[in-house]
C-alpha positions in Angstrom: 0.1 -0.4 0.4 1.6 3.3 -0.6 1.9 6.1 1.7 0.0 8.4 1.5 1.1 12.3 0.1 -0.5 14.4 2.7 -1.6 12.1 6.5 -2.1 15.2 8.1 -5.8 15.9 8.7 -7.1 19.4 10.1 -9.5 19.6 13.4 -12.0 22.3 10.8 -11.9 19.5 8.0 -13.6 16.5 11.1 -15.7 19.7 12.2 -17.2 20.7 8.7 -18.6 17.4 7.6 -20.7 17.3 10.7 -24.2 18.1 10.3 -24.4 19.7 13.4 -23.1 23.0 13.2 -20.3 23.7 15.8 -17.7 27.1 16.8 -14.6 27.2 18.5 -14.1 30.6 20.7 -10.6 31.8 22.7 -11.7 31.0 26.5 -9.4 33.9 27.5 -10.2 36.3 24.7 -13.3 34.8 23.8 -13.2 35.3 20.1 -14.5 32.9 17.8 -12.3 31.5 15.5 -13.8 29.2 13.8 -17.4 28.0 12.4 -17.7 25.0 9.9 -20.3 25.0 7.6 -23.4 23.3 9.3 -23.2 26.8 12.0 -22.7 29.1 8.2 -25.7 26.9 6.9 -28.3 26.9 9.7 -27.4 30.7 11.0 -26.3 32.1 7.6 -23.2 33.8 9.6 -19.5 33.2 8.1 -16.9 34.3 10.9 -16.6 37.8 9.7 -19.7 38.0 10.5 -19.3 37.9 14.3 -16.9 38.7 17.4 -17.2 37.3 20.1 -19.9 35.1 21.7 -21.4 37.7 24.1 -22.1 40.0 20.6 -23.0 37.1 19.2 -26.0 36.2 21.5 -26.7 39.8 22.1 -27.1 39.9 18.1 -29.3 36.3 17.5 -31.2 36.5 21.0 -35.2 38.2 21.2 -34.6 39.4 24.7 -31.0 41.6 25.3 -30.8 40.5 28.6 -30.7 37.0 27.4 -27.0 36.7 27.1 -26.9 38.4 30.9 -29.3 36.6 32.5 -28.3 33.3 30.9 -25.3 32.4 28.6 -23.0 34.2 31.2 -24.2 32.6 34.0 -24.1 29.1 32.5 -20.6 29.7 31.1 -19.5 30.2 34.8 -21.5 27.5 36.3 -19.6 25.4 33.4 -16.3 27.0 33.6 -13.9 23.7 35.2 -16.4 21.4 33.7 -15.3 19.5 30.4 -18.8 19.6 29.4 -21.8 21.9 30.4 -25.2 20.4 30.2 -27.5 20.9 26.9 -29.6 24.6 27.4 -32.1 25.3 24.7 -32.7 28.5 23.6 -34.3 30.5 20.7 -32.0 32.2 18.4 -32.5 34.8 15.4 -30.8 33.9 12.2 -28.8 36.8 9.9 -32.4 36.7 7.9 -34.1 36.9 10.8 -36.1 33.2 10.3 -36.3 32.0 14.0 -34.5 28.4 15.2 -35.0 26.8 18.0 -32.1 25.2 19.2 -30.4 22.9 21.5 -26.7 24.3 22.7 -23.9 22.7 24.5 -20.2 23.8 25.3 -17.3 22.1 25.8 -13.8 23.0 27.0 -10.8 21.6 25.8 -7.1 23.9 27.4 -7.9 27.5 25.6 -10.4 26.1 23.8 -14.3 26.5 24.1 -15.7 24.0 21.3 -19.4 25.1 21.5 -22.5 23.1 19.6 -25.8 24.5 18.3 -28.6 21.1 17.3 -31.6 22.9 15.8 -35.0 21.5 17.2 -36.7 23.8 15.4 -39.3 20.8 13.9 -39.4 18.7 16.9 -40.2 22.0 19.1 -42.8 23.2 16.9 -44.6 20.0 16.2 -44.8 19.9 20.5 -45.2 23.2 21.0 -48.1 22.7 18.3 -50.2 19.5 19.1 -49.4 21.7 23.2 -51.5 24.2 21.2 -54.2 21.9 19.9 -54.8 20.4 22.8 -54.8 23.3 25.3 -57.9 24.8 22.0 -60.0 21.4 22.0 -59.7 21.4 26.1 -60.9 25.0 25.8 -63.6 24.5 23.2 -64.7 21.9 25.1 -65.9 23.7 28.5 -66.8 26.0 25.7 -64.4 29.4 27.1 -65.1 32.6 25.3 -64.0 32.1 21.6 -61.9 35.1 22.3 -60.0 33.5 25.1 -59.5 30.6 22.2 -58.5 32.2 19.9 -56.1 34.1 21.6 -54.0 31.2 22.4 -53.8 30.5 18.5 -52.3 33.7 17.6 -49.6 33.5 20.8 -49.1 30.4 20.2 -48.4 31.4 16.0 -46.3 34.8 17.6 -44.1 32.4 19.9 -43.4 30.7 17.0 -42.6 33.6 14.7 -41.3 36.4 17.7 -41.0 39.5 14.8 -44.8 38.5 14.1 -47.8 40.6 14.8 -51.2 38.5 14.1 -54.8 38.7 14.3 -58.1 36.8 13.8 -60.6 39.0 12.8 -64.4 37.2 12.0 -67.1 37.3 9.7 -70.4 39.5 10.2 -71.9 37.0 7.0 -75.3 39.4 7.9 -73.4 43.3 8.0 -70.9 41.3 5.6 -68.0 43.2 7.3 -64.9 41.9 9.6 -65.4 42.2 14.0 -62.6 42.1 16.0 -61.9 38.6 17.6 -58.1 38.8 18.7 -55.5 40.7 17.9 -53.7 41.3 21.7 -50.0 42.9 20.0 -51.5 45.1 17.5 -52.0 48.4 19.0 -55.5 49.4 20.0 -56.6 52.2 18.2 -55.9 50.0 15.3 -58.4 47.5 16.4 -60.5 49.7 17.3 -60.1 51.0 13.5 -60.4 47.9 11.7 -63.1 46.2 13.5 -66.5 46.8 11.6 -65.0 47.0 8.3 -66.6 46.0 5.4 -65.1 43.6 2.9 -64.4 44.5 -0.5 -61.7 44.8 -2.6 -58.9 47.4 -1.5 -59.9 47.2 1.9 -56.3 45.9 2.8 -55.8 42.0 3.3 -58.3 41.2 4.6 -60.9 43.0 3.8 -59.5 41.1 -0.2 -59.2 37.6 1.2 -62.8 38.2 2.5 -64.2 39.3 -0.7 -62.2 37.2 -2.9 -61.9 34.7 -0.5 -58.6 33.9 -1.3 -54.9 34.0 0.3 -53.3 37.6 0.0 -49.7 38.8 0.1 -48.9 42.3 0.9 -45.5 42.4 1.4 -45.0 46.3 1.4 -48.0 48.0 2.7 -46.7 51.5 1.7 -46.9 50.7 -2.2 -49.3 48.5 -2.6 -53.3 49.4 -4.3 -55.2 47.0 -1.8 -53.7 49.1 1.3 -54.2 53.3 -0.7 -57.2 53.7 1.9 -55.6 52.2 5.1 -51.3 53.0 4.4 -51.6 56.2 7.2 -53.2 53.9 9.8 -50.8 51.5 9.2 -47.6 53.9 9.6 -49.3 55.3 12.8 -49.4 50.9 13.8 -45.6 51.0 13.1 -45.8 47.6 10.7 -45.1 47.4 7.4 -46.2 44.1 5.4 -49.6 42.1 6.1 -50.4 38.6 4.9 -53.6 37.2 5.5 -56.4 34.0 5.0 -59.9 33.3 4.9 -60.3 31.1 7.8 -63.4 28.6 5.8 -65.6 26.3 7.6 -65.5 22.4 6.7 -68.7 23.5 4.5 -67.0 26.2 2.3 -68.4 29.3 4.3 -66.4 32.3 5.1 -65.5 32.4 8.8 -63.0 34.9 8.9 -59.5 35.9 8.7 -56.3 35.0 10.3 -53.5 37.6 9.4 -49.8 37.6 9.8 -48.0 41.9 10.5 -44.3 42.4 10.1 -42.5 45.1 10.8 -40.3 45.7 7.6 -41.8 44.8 4.0 -40.8 41.1 4.0 -42.1 37.8 1.7 -43.3 35.2 3.5 -41.1 31.8 3.2 -42.4 28.7 3.1 -42.6 28.2 7.0 -44.4 30.6 7.2 -46.7 29.9 4.5 -47.5 26.2 6.7 -47.5 28.9 9.8 -50.4 30.5 7.6 -52.2 26.8 7.0 -52.0 25.3 10.6 -53.4 29.4 12.4 -55.8 29.0 9.7 -56.9 25.5 10.3 -56.8 25.5 14.0 -59.2 29.1 14.0 -61.3 27.6 12.1 -62.3 24.4 14.6 -62.7 27.2 17.1 -64.9 29.4 15.4 -67.1 26.5 14.0 -67.3 25.1 17.3 -68.0 28.4 19.1 -70.7 29.0 16.0 -72.1 25.3 16.6 -72.6 26.2 20.2 -73.9 29.0 19.8 -76.3 28.0 17.4 -77.6 25.3 20.2 -77.7 28.2 22.6 -80.1 29.7 20.3 -82.5 26.2 19.3 -83.4 25.8 23.3 -83.2 29.5 24.2 -85.0 31.3 21.3 -87.6 31.6 19.0 -87.1 30.4 15.5 -89.6 32.1 13.4 -88.9 35.7 14.7 -85.5 35.1 16.7 -86.7 36.7 20.3 -86.6 34.7 23.9 -88.5 31.5 23.5 -91.4 30.7 27.4 -88.1 29.0 29.0 -86.0 31.8 28.8 -88.1 34.3 29.3 -89.6 32.9 32.7 -85.6 32.1 33.5 -84.8 35.4 33.3 -88.4 36.4 34.9 -87.2 34.5 38.2 -83.9 35.7 38.0 -84.4 39.4 38.2 -87.8 39.0 39.9 -85.9 38.3 42.9 -83.4 40.7 42.3 -85.9 43.0 42.1 -87.0 42.0 45.5 -84.1 42.3 47.0 -82.7 45.4 46.2 -86.1 47.3 46.1 -86.2 48.3 42.3 -88.9 48.6 40.1 -90.3 45.9 37.8 -93.2 45.5 35.0 -94.5 42.6 33.0 -96.2 43.8 29.6 -98.3 40.8 27.5 -99.5 41.6 24.0 -100.7 40.2 21.7 -101.6 40.1 17.9 -105.1 41.6 17.3 -107.3 39.3 14.7 -104.2 37.7 14.2 -106.9 33.8 13.1 -108.1 36.4 10.6 -104.5 37.6 9.4 -103.7 33.4 8.6 -107.1 33.1 7.4 -107.5 36.2 4.6 -104.1 36.3 4.1 -102.1 32.9 4.6 -100.3 31.2 7.5 -96.8 32.7 5.1 -98.1 36.3 5.4 -99.4 35.2 9.2 -95.3 34.8 10.0 -94.4 38.3 8.3 -96.6 40.0 10.9 -95.3 38.2 13.3 -91.8 38.8 12.4 -92.2 42.6 12.0 -94.1 42.9 15.1 -90.2 41.8 16.7 -88.2 44.0 14.2 -90.6 46.7 15.8 -90.5 46.2 19.3 -86.6 45.8 19.6 -86.5 48.9 18.2 -88.6 50.5 20.2 -87.1 48.8 23.9 -84.3 50.1 25.6 -80.8 47.5 25.5 -82.0 45.9 29.6 -85.3 44.5 28.6 -86.3 41.2 27.4 -88.9 40.4 25.1 -90.0 36.3 24.2 -92.7 34.6 22.0 -94.5 33.2 24.8 -97.6 31.2 22.5 -98.5 31.7 18.8 -99.2 36.1 18.4 -99.0 36.1 22.5 -96.0 38.2 23.6 -94.4 38.8 27.0 -92.0 41.5 27.7 -89.8 42.6 30.8 -89.2 45.9 31.8 -86.4 45.8 35.1 -85.0 49.4 36.6 -88.6 50.6 35.1 -92.1 52.7 36.7 -95.4 52.9 36.2 -95.6 56.2 33.6 -92.6 54.5 31.9 -93.3 51.5 31.4 -97.3 52.9 30.1 -95.1 55.3 27.7 -93.0 52.3 26.9 -96.4 50.0 25.8 -97.9 53.7 24.1 -95.2 53.8 21.5 -95.2 49.7 21.1 -99.0 50.1 19.9 -98.1 53.3 18.3 -95.5 51.6 16.2 -96.5 48.7 14.9 -100.2 50.1 14.5 -98.0 52.1 11.2 -96.6 48.8 10.3 -97.8 47.1 7.6 -96.3 43.5 5.5 -97.1 42.8 1.7 -99.6 39.6 2.0 -99.0 37.4 -1.3 -100.7 39.6 -4.4 -98.6 42.3 -2.9 -101.6 43.6 -0.9 -100.9 45.8 2.1 -101.4 44.0 5.5 -101.9 46.4 8.4 -102.1 45.2 12.0 -103.0 46.2 15.8 -101.5 45.1 18.7 -103.2 44.6 22.3 -100.9 45.0 25.4 -101.4 45.1 28.7 -98.7 46.5 31.7 -98.4 44.6 35.6 -96.1 46.2 37.7 -94.7 44.1 40.6 -96.9 45.1 44.1 -95.2 45.3 47.4 -96.4 41.1 47.7 -96.0 40.0 44.4 -92.9 37.4 45.1 -93.6 35.1 41.9 -93.6 35.7 38.5 -96.9 34.0 37.8 -99.0 36.6 40.0 -97.6 39.3 38.0 -98.3 37.7 34.7 -101.9 36.8 35.4 -102.3 40.8 36.2 -100.7 41.6 33.1 -102.4 38.8 31.1 -106.1 40.0 33.1 -105.2 43.5 32.0 -104.4 42.3 28.2 -107.7 40.9 27.9 -109.4 43.8 29.5 -107.0 46.2 26.6 -108.9 43.6 23.2 -112.2 43.6 25.5 -112.5 47.7 25.6 -111.6 47.5 21.8 -107.8 46.2 20.8 -105.7 48.6 19.5 -104.4 50.0 23.3 -102.9 49.9 26.5 -104.7 48.5 29.7 -103.1 48.8 33.3 -103.6 46.4 36.1 -104.6 47.8 39.6 -105.3 46.8 42.9 -108.9 47.5 42.5 -109.5 47.8 38.9 -108.0 48.6 35.3 -107.1 51.8 33.8 -107.7 52.2 30.2 -104.2 54.0 28.6 -104.6 56.0 25.3 
């Protein structure tokens, strides 16, 4: 066998063949004297980019105090040992991408040999699994949707520390986007975006929702989609926005998921993967919430009018009556009935009768106050709860309802105008009224007196007799 002409093998040559990122530094000066090929491929830095261990960690750590609080004590603790225990860290690469690294160093003479093992894929898989598990647990416990969405947003921002994220929810009736979660964006920005109507050139999210497709805006200042919102973006210090429509399992639009960047930015394959993960997770959360909301709506609300149903009304009445007795505040119940409703059904059909009930519900909600509660408790019978309301105010509200409904109209099957009226009975809580049925019976008695008096009027239940209010 012939002798090799060059049998000197340098340590640098050996280290350049290992897939693990390696560097060494001088123990006396701290200066980094060597990095291998895998180090440059992982972090994007070359030897000329790096001065010493401290300055490099200051450059790549998300927190400025990370070197002083974590790295320096770790080095000091193991300064006399041949090898230190592993330390997990999140570090920025030269291109501002993020890597999760397991670090170890060993001391040989005057050299510190550093090993950087990339565990990003494993870390991401574990964190996403944990985030998904946490979200599903919150869904099972019927947690607030905002809290669930915040878990998703914070997971994405943890994976991508230079990102700011938001979830907007789609209001199908108004074709608008409502704020779901955006914990890191400024309040003024969230307030300005909340309620924006979807459409072309309505930023990244409004356009993504309108088109039903992902919108990538790499530079907000020059993109036509952001022309009307460029100033707002400057104030919020965001320069790029990538938005994904959140779709249900049936293909319906639920909202948008957006990633904002402080600087003009082009998404990488990893970014696209992250957006897909976040959008899918948000879809599960929103769809589950909507399903739960629909179940509750069916349990507590009338399907035709959208008003509270009989069971929910009595439940709320009991609670407010007890509170009214304990805190001594006034409470009134109105009973309202559509006059000659059978005649409407017989003459124009049940579809027109349904339109009458829906119109009545809509007009009533426009008159009643925020804390009032109206329910459909029978075919054409409605009950209204007025907490913190005195007799005279209740009578004024009842009369406004009567007049407004008297002027209302729906179209019959042949486009004929169908007008309708209501009669109302008013009952105030008296000192001895401790049961909801007592007040309801009084209101019901007043209602029948209103009908006996000719309908389309308001009667007040009193202790001795009933008074007519026109």
